C-alpha positions as CSV (number, residue, x, y, z in Angstrom):
1,M,15.1,5.2,11.8
2,D,14.9,3.2,8.5
3,K,12.5,4.7,5.9
4,S,11.5,1.3,4.6
5,Q,10.4,0.0,8.0
6,E,7.9,2.7,9.0
7,C,5.4,5.3,7.7
8,I,7.0,8.7,6.8
9,E,5.3,12.0,7.3
10,N,6.0,14.5,4.5
11,Q,5.6,18.2,4.6
12,S,1.8,18.2,3.9
13,H,1.3,15.9,6.9
14,E,0.2,13.0,4.7
15,K,1.6,9.5,5.6
16,M,3.6,7.8,3.0
17,V,4.1,4.0,3.0
18,D,6.4,2.1,0.7
19,S,4.5,-0.5,-1.3
20,K,7.1,-3.1,-0.4
21,D,6.1,-2.7,3.2
22,L,2.4,-3.3,2.3
23,F,2.9,-6.2,-0.1
24,G,6.1,-8.0,1.0
25,Q,6.4,-10.9,-1.4
26,E,2.7,-10.8,-2.4
27,R,1.2,-9.2,-5.5
28,E,-2.2,-8.6,-3.9
29,I,-3.5,-7.5,-0.6
30,T,-7.0,-6.9,0.9
31,I,-7.9,-3.6,2.5
32,S,-10.8,-3.2,4.9
33,H,-12.4,0.3,4.7
34,R,-15.8,1.2,6.3
35,E,-17.0,-2.4,6.3
36,N,-16.1,-2.9,2.7
37,L,-13.2,-5.0,1.3
38,Y,-11.0,-3.7,-1.5
39,R,-8.3,-5.6,-3.3
40,L,-5.0,-3.8,-4.1
41,S,-3.0,-5.6,-6.8
42,I,0.3,-5.0,-8.6
43,T,0.0,-5.6,-12.3
44,K,2.5,-7.3,-14.6
45,L,3.7,-3.9,-15.6
46,G,4.2,-2.8,-11.9
47,K,1.2,-0.5,-11.7
48,L,-1.3,-0.6,-8.8
49,I,-5.0,-1.4,-9.3
50,L,-7.6,-1.0,-6.5
51,T,-10.9,-2.9,-7.0
52,K,-13.9,-3.4,-4.8
């Protein structure tokens, strides 16, 4: 199995997802959570920002 193509379970049983798998070629995605929409963006410096 290729790590970059699927979620990986670490020792604490939390799922880990590579940001490349979420974003692809985009710099921003929308996440739906409990009927609310959030925007996850990659900044110019490569950091992540989550906004409602």
